[in-house]
N, C-alpha and C positions, 0 to 999 in steps of 0.2 A: 675662868682662867684666861690669861693672856699668854701667848706663847711666842717667844723670840727664837726663830730657827736660825742656827748658825751664829748665835751671839756669844760674846766673851765677857760682856759687861753686865754685872748685876744691876737691876733697876727694880725699885719697889713696884709690886703689882704684876711683875712679869716673871715667868718661868723660862728657862733656857733649854732648848734641845740642840745638841751639837753632835756631829759625827765623831768628834775628838773629845776625850775626857779631859776636863779642866776643873779646877776647884769650884767655879761658879756655875757649872753645868748641872742642871736638875735631871735631865733625861739624855741618855746616849741614844742616838738614832740618826736616821737619814730622812730628809724631807720627802723622799719618794716612798717611804713606808711609815705611815702614821698609825699602824695597827695597834700600837700601845695606848691609843686614845679612843675614848668612846665617841659614838655618833653624837653630833650636836652638843659637844662638851666644851668648846673653846669660843670665847667672845671675840677675840682678835688674834690674828696671826701676822707676825712681822718677819719677813725674810729679805734681808739685804745682801745682795751679791752672793746668793746661794743657788738660785734657780738655774743659772747658766751652767752649773756643774751637773745637771741632769741630762742623761742621754736622750737624744731626740725621740727614741722609741718609747720613753717613759714620761714624756711631757703630759699627755692627756691623763694618764693614770695617776700621775702625781697631783695634778690639779683637782682631779676628782676626789682624791684622798683628802686634800685640804678642804674642799667643799664639804665632804662628809662630816668632818670633825667640827666645822664651824656651826655655831648656833644660828638660828634664823636671824637674818639681818646682820650677821657677824661680818666683820671687816677683815679683808686680806690686804696687807700692805706689802707690795713686792717692788724691789729695786734690782735692776740688772744693768750691766754696762749698756749704754745707749749707742747702738751700732751706727745710727745716723750721725751723731755728733763725732764719734771716734773715727769713722771712715772719712768724714769731711775734713777733719783736722789732719789725718794721716796724709791726705792728698795735697795739703798746703806745700808750696814750693820752698819756703824759707825756714823749715824746721830742721833741727839737727838729727843725726843718726840716733843719738841717745834718746831723743824724744820719740822718734819712730819706733824704736825698740820698746820703750815704755808703753806706747799706745798698743803695740802688738801684744804685750803682756796683759793689758786690760781686756783685749779681745780674746786671746787664747788661754789666759790664766798665767799666773806667775810661775807655775811649775816648780815650786819649792818642795813639794811632797806629793804623794800619790792622790791626794784629795784636791790639789790645786790646778786642775785642768778644766777648761771650759769646753763643753760639748756642743753648745748651740749659742747663737747670738740673736738678739731681739731688737726690734724697733717697736714703736707704739702699734703699728698696724699688725704685726705678727703676734705680739703678746695679747693685744685686744682680741684677736681671732681665737687664740687658745683659751683665754679666760671665758669668752662667750660660749665656746664649744663645750666647756665644762660646767656651764650653768650660772656663771657669775653675771651680775647685773651692776648697773650704776658705775661703770668703769670710767675712771678719770685719771688723767695725767696731772701730777702736781710737781712743783719745783722742790718742795721739802715736806717731809712728814712731821718734822719738829718732835721726833720721838727719841732718837739716838744720835750721838755724834759719831757717825761711821761713814763708810764709803758712799752711802746714798747722798751725803752732803758735799762730796768731794768736787773741787774745782781746781785741779792742779795746773791748768792752763788758762784759767780765767773764765771758764764756762763749765756748766754741769756735765759730768761724764756719765751720770747715772740717769736711767729712765725710771722714774718713780710713779707707781700706779696704785691707786686705792680702788678696790672693788668690793662688792657685797654679795653675800649669799641670798 
């Protein structure tokens, strides 16, 4: 099985786990509790702009849960807002207040509902540290996963706002 965590778009070969019930969602649940899945049962996990919604105290436990359900050599595709890129652009002198507010919403969450808040921010150094701490190997940053047309591909200001990482169990 391939699992798309936080997804809304059905795609052949992928099952969707989401905290909110929608027509295309196969499993209701939270990325920080994958107890409904067996050990070594998932080939690939894709989580785009979901992990920043995890409380700091649950980061390691959540990654260990993802590691647990992945099969040996299974891949974990993770995309989060890229704090390095967003902070750098926020500090530009000639951007509008509207743009600054939009950047802040990418950093802190859109806050449109109770699930739309960001608890933590990442750059490659931090996410790499947490992935290694949880047992992941072959950690690499990529510009695109070429899997889904979602926020991981976003370039609203002409540069990628997403930190996209592939790692392996």
